[in-house]
Structures are given as structure tokens and as C-alpha cells.
C-alpha positions in Angstrom: 23.3 0.5 30.7 22.0 0.3 27.7 22.3 3.6 25.3 19.5 5.5 24.3 17.3 5.3 20.8 18.5 7.4 18.7 15.4 9.3 16.9 15.8 9.0 13.4 16.3 12.1 11.2 13.2 12.4 8.7 12.4 13.6 5.5 11.8 17.7 4.9 7.7 18.1 5.6 6.4 19.3 2.5 4.2 21.0 5.3 7.0 23.2 6.4 9.0 23.6 3.1 7.3 22.7 -0.4 8.4 19.8 -2.6 9.2 21.2 -5.6 11.7 23.0 -2.9 15.2 21.7 -1.5 17.6 19.5 -2.2 16.8 16.5 -4.3 17.1 13.3 -2.4 15.5 11.2 -2.3 12.0 11.5 -0.6 13.9 14.7 0.1 15.8 12.7 2.8 19.1 13.2 4.9 21.9 12.6 3.7 24.1 9.7 4.8 26.8 12.2 6.5 24.4 14.1 7.6 23.5 11.4 10.4 25.7 9.2 12.9 24.2 5.1 11.3 22.0 4.1 8.2 20.0 1.3 9.0 18.5 2.0 5.0 20.6 3.6 2.5 19.3 4.4 -0.7 22.1 4.2 -3.3 22.2 5.4 -6.8 24.1 3.3 -9.4 23.5 5.6 -12.8 25.0 2.9 -14.9 23.9 1.4 -18.6 26.7 0.7 -20.5 24.8 -2.9 -20.5 21.8 -2.2 -22.5 20.8 -4.2 -25.4 18.2 -1.5 -27.3 17.4 1.8 -26.1 19.8 3.8 -23.3 19.1 5.9 -21.1 19.0 5.0 -17.2 22.1 6.4 -16.3 20.0 9.5 -15.6 17.2 6.6 -13.3 18.8 7.3 -9.8 17.7 11.3 -10.1 14.2 10.9 -12.1 13.3 8.6 -9.7 14.8 10.9 -6.6 12.1 13.8 -8.3 9.4 11.7 -8.6 10.0 11.1 -4.7 9.4 14.5 -3.8 5.5 14.0 -3.7 5.8 11.1 -0.6 5.0 11.5 2.1 5.5 9.4 5.5 3.0 7.5 6.7 2.4 4.2 5.4 -1.6 3.1 5.6 -1.5 -0.1 3.7 1.3 -1.2 6.3 0.7 0.4 9.3 4.3 2.4 9.6 6.5 5.1 9.2 9.1 3.8 7.2 11.2 6.9 7.9 10.9 7.3 11.6 11.1 3.2 12.6 14.7 3.4 11.0 16.9 5.9 9.8 16.7 5.7 6.4 19.5 7.7 4.5 20.6 9.0 0.5 23.7 7.7 0.1 24.1 9.5 -2.9 25.5 8.0 -6.5 28.1 5.1 -7.1 30.9 6.5 -10.0 30.6 4.2 -12.2 33.4 3.9 -15.7 30.8 4.3 -18.4 33.5 2.6 -20.4 34.8 -1.0 -18.6 31.9 -2.9 -17.7 34.3 -4.7 -15.9 35.5 -2.2 -13.4 32.2 -0.9 -13.3 31.0 -4.0 -11.6 33.7 -4.3 -9.1 33.3 -0.5 -8.3 29.4 -1.2 -8.4 30.3 -3.9 -5.9 32.6 -1.8 -3.5 30.7 0.5 -2.7 27.7 -1.9 -2.1 30.3 -3.9 0.1 31.0 -0.4 2.0 27.3 0.3 3.3 26.3 -3.6 3.9 29.4 -4.2 6.1 28.3 -1.1 8.1 25.1 -2.9 8.6 23.2 -0.7 6.1 20.5 -2.5 4.0 20.3 -0.6 0.7 17.3 -0.2 -1.6 19.3 0.7 -5.2 18.6 3.1 -7.6 19.7 1.5 -10.9 20.6 2.0 -13.6 20.7 -1.1 -16.0 20.1 -4.1 -14.7 23.6 -5.3 -15.1 24.0 -3.9 -11.9 21.9 -6.3 -10.1 25.0 -8.6 -10.1 27.3 -6.9 -7.9 25.1 -6.3 -6.0 23.8 -9.6 -5.5 27.6 -10.8 -5.3 27.9 -7.7 -1.9 25.2 -9.0 -0.2 26.6 -12.5 -0.7 29.3 -12.2 1.7 26.7 -10.9 4.3 23.7 -13.7 4.0 25.4 -16.6 1.7 23.4 -17.3 -1.1 19.7 -15.7 -1.0 16.4 -16.0 -2.5 16.1 -13.8 -5.5 12.0 -12.1 -6.8 12.6 -11.2 -9.6 10.1 -8.5 -10.9 10.1 -8.0 -15.2 9.3 -8.4 -18.3 12.1 -10.6 -19.4 14.3 -13.9 -17.9 17.4 -12.0 -17.6 18.9 -15.5 -17.8 20.3 -15.6 -21.1 23.8 -16.4 -21.6 25.8 -13.6 -23.9 25.3 -10.8 -26.1 27.7 -10.5 -28.8 29.8 -12.5 -27.4 29.9 -10.0 -23.8 29.0 -12.1 -19.9 27.8 -8.8 -18.7 25.0 -6.9 -19.9 21.3 -6.2 -18.1 19.6 -9.3 -19.9 22.6 -11.6 -18.2 23.0 -10.7 -14.4 20.6 -13.7 -12.9 22.6 -16.2 -15.3 25.3 -15.2 -13.7 24.6 -15.0 -10.2 23.5 -18.7 -10.0 26.4 -19.4 -11.5 28.2 -18.0 -9.1 26.2 -19.3 -5.8 24.6 -16.2 -4.9 21.5 -17.3 -5.2 19.2 -20.2 -3.8 17.8 -23.1 -6.1 15.2 -23.8 -4.1 13.8 -20.7 -3.6 14.1 -17.7 -6.2 11.3 -16.8 -8.6 10.8 -14.3 -11.5 7.3 -12.4 -11.8 5.5 -10.7 -14.8 7.5 -12.7 -17.8 5.7 -12.5 -21.1 6.3 -12.1 -24.9 8.7 -13.8 -26.8 11.9 -15.6 -26.2 14.7 -16.8 -28.1 13.5 -20.9 -28.2 12.1 -22.8 -25.3 16.0 -24.1 -24.5 15.4 -20.0 -22.4 12.8 -22.0 -20.5 14.6 -24.8 -19.3 18.1 -23.2 -18.6 16.4 -20.7 -16.7 14.5 -23.6 -14.8 18.5 -25.4 -14.3 19.9 -21.7 -13.0 16.8 -21.7 -10.0 14.0 -20.2 -11.5 10.1 -20.7 -11.9 8.6 -17.8 -13.6 4.7 -16.8 -12.9 3.6 -15.6 -16.4 2.1 -12.1 -16.0 -1.0 -13.6 -18.1 -1.5 -15.6 -14.3 -2.7 -12.0 -12.8 -5.6 -12.6 -15.5 -6.9 -15.3 -13.9 -5.6 -16.6 -10.4 -7.0 -14.4 -7.8 -3.4 -11.8 -6.7 -3.6 -13.5 -2.6 -2.7 -16.5 -4.4 -0.2 -15.5 -6.1 1.3 -14.0 -3.3 0.8 -17.1 -0.7 2.6 -19.5 -3.9 6.0 -16.4 -3.6 5.8 -16.4 0.4 5.8 -20.1 0.2 8.7 -20.2 -2.2 11.2 -18.4 -0.2 10.3 -18.9 3.1 12.2 -17.9 6.1 15.1 -17.6 3.4 16.9 -13.8 3.4 15.5 -12.4 0.0 16.6 -10.3 -2.1 13.7 -8.3 -4.4 15.3 -7.0 -7.9 12.3 -4.8 -9.7 13.1 -3.9 -13.4 10.5 -2.0 -14.2 9.3 -2.9 -17.5 7.6 -5.7 -15.4 4.8 -3.2 -15.2 2.8 -2.7 -18.9 4.0 0.4 -20.7 0.5 2.4 -19.6 2.6 2.8 -16.1 5.8 3.1 -17.4 6.4 4.0 -20.9 9.9 5.1 -19.2 12.0 2.0 -20.2 14.4 1.0 -22.7 12.5 -2.8 -23.1 8.9 -2.0 -22.8 6.7 -5.0 -23.5 2.9 -5.3 -24.0 0.9 -6.9 -20.9 2.1 -6.2 -18.2 1.1 -5.5 -14.6 -0.8 -2.5 -13.3 1.0 -0.4 -10.8 -1.3 -1.3 -8.4 -0.6 -4.8 -8.4 3.3 -4.1 -8.4 2.3 -2.2 -5.5 0.3 -4.8 -3.2 3.2 -7.6 -4.4 5.6 -5.9 -2.7 3.5 -5.1 0.1 2.8 -8.8 0.5 7.2 -8.7 1.6 6.2 -7.6 5.0 5.6 -11.4 5.5 9.2 -12.2 4.1 13.0 -11.5 5.7 13.8 -8.6 3.2 17.6 -8.2 3.4 18.2 -5.4 0.5 16.8 -4.5 -2.9 17.0 -2.8 -6.1 14.6 -0.9 -9.1 16.6 -0.7 -12.7 15.7 0.0 -15.9 14.1 3.5 -15.2 14.9 5.6 -18.8 13.7 8.7 -18.4 13.7 10.5 -22.2 11.6 8.0 -23.0 9.1 8.9 -20.1 6.3 11.6 -19.4 4.6 13.4 -16.8 6.9 11.1 -14.9 4.6 8.2 -14.5 7.5 5.7 -14.6 9.0 7.8 -11.6 5.8 8.2 -10.3 6.3 4.0 -9.9 9.6 3.6 -9.4 9.6 6.1 -6.5 6.2 4.7 -5.5 8.2 0.7 -5.4 11.3 2.2 -3.4 8.7 3.7 -0.8 6.9 0.3 -0.5 10.1 -1.8 -0.1 11.3 1.0 2.5 7.8 0.5 4.2 8.5 -4.1 3.7 12.4 -3.1 5.9 10.2 -1.6 8.7 8.2 -4.0 9.4 11.2 -7.2 9.0 13.9 -8.1 10.4 17.1 -7.8 8.8 
């Protein structure tokens, strides 16, 4: 005899309580301790000790949650209500040591382990891009090496900064070296701007990534770019990592290392929706730094990306 399906507990409706009132969970969802199970969890990681330029991403999770109050439940582009299709809940924030990067990485990994081992997929709100590494370590325990689709102005496969191996510019080199990513299926999207040398590009290829430069979005139809990415990842488990600086500063000024010439919000959201045809196992959104934001432009973009990722998860198998 099968047990009856438990109806998911959804967010507080803006028609029942004004959007500016109530608890500041993502999209005014229930907290994880208020529901019996969590299919997908929103996990904040307020850590930015790995930044190399402007700090402040530790305040990103709260800023994104605040902007997410304007979200509505039904996604007409994908034809899904993610909050009715699965139980989504806010899992709060990981308590990270702001003075010891190595210790913080362990704290983040253990927090991710506790959720993933219980069958919960994650949408992680950073924090700087350093946080992707411990999350990928946890993901690999569940799925093995995964296809990483990395939206970013930067490669993030550099070796060290000032001798430090763990920073927001190095997570995907470490992940590749540790065997966490599928080197035949990973891709950068939206890269642009100057780099340190041509060797950065050849080293990046050896680590298993192919780049799709931001300028291709001005020369190539978006559907063709989407097809290229989906062909690259195939049926493998996919981890999507979104550095908000993949967007042009006009669309995301509130970030630590902005680069002109980036994607529009519309292009990024359409790219995210395309993963409804892939096997998305978890994701992150990082590098939102509210001190440099205004009118919540960056936070609104990030919360919309998170919502689209949740919608994709409602459409895709585990």
C-alpha cells in the first residue's frame, strides 16, 4: 500500500499578506524545520573571505531573499508551479568562520552533506565563488563527477592568489584536480575581459572546460548556443554555478569584480530555462554584493535566477 502524497507547503501569498511583511525566507517559503521533508532547499552561505577585489558578498543571501518577496508561484515560460510540484523550503544559512578559509570550506561541505544525504537538492545563495568548491565536494559524494555549467565573466580556474589555493578565482581548478567535475562535459558561459596570459586558456582546456565567450551572444542565435551547451552536458548530472557578474554591470552592478560587455538578464534567464531539458542536481548563485547594488537591480536578477533554477528542478529528474 502506497502512502498518500503529502501536499507541499507553499509560500505565503502576496494576496494574503503584503509582500513587505512577514518572515524573510526566500520567496516567503516555509523554513525547513516547518515541513516534514525538503525536496529542494535554499541554503545561504554568507562567506566572502575568498574575494580578491571588492568584499561584501557575505551579505548576498539576505539581499537575495529580500528581493525574492516579489516572486509569484507560477512560471508561464516553463508551465510549472515549482512550489506545488515539490516541497521547497529555506534551510537558513551556514555558519562559516570568516577568518579561516579552510575551516569554512569544511563547514560548508558538512552542511551540504547533511541536506544532500537526506535527498534534498540545493540552490545555494552565496557568498563568493569559493563556496562552489565545498558544495561540489558534497555533490560528488552523491553523484560522482558532474557536468559543471559555469556562468561567469571569469574562468575561475587560476591556480593561486598570493600563494592561497582557495579563493573565489580558483574553485574550478581545485574541483577539476580533485576529480569532482566531468572533464568531457563542462563549460564556461559569458567569459570576457582581459586575463593574465594566453596560458590561462590552454590550462583551462586541460582542466576540462570549453568557454563560450560573451561576444558570441551578439553573433550567434541564442537557441544555437543553448543547443551547444545541452549537447555538451548530455544526460549527465549537471551542476549550474552562476556568478552574477556574468551579467553586464548595467544588469548587475552589485558584484565584487564587474566586467563590461556581459549578458543581459533576459539572455541569462533564457539560458537557465533551457536546463529543463537536462538533469539538474543542484546549483548556486554567488557574488551578489549589496553594498554596490542600487534599487535591488542585482538582487532581483539573482532571485529570478534562483526561481528559474527551482522551476527547472520541478521539470527534471534527480
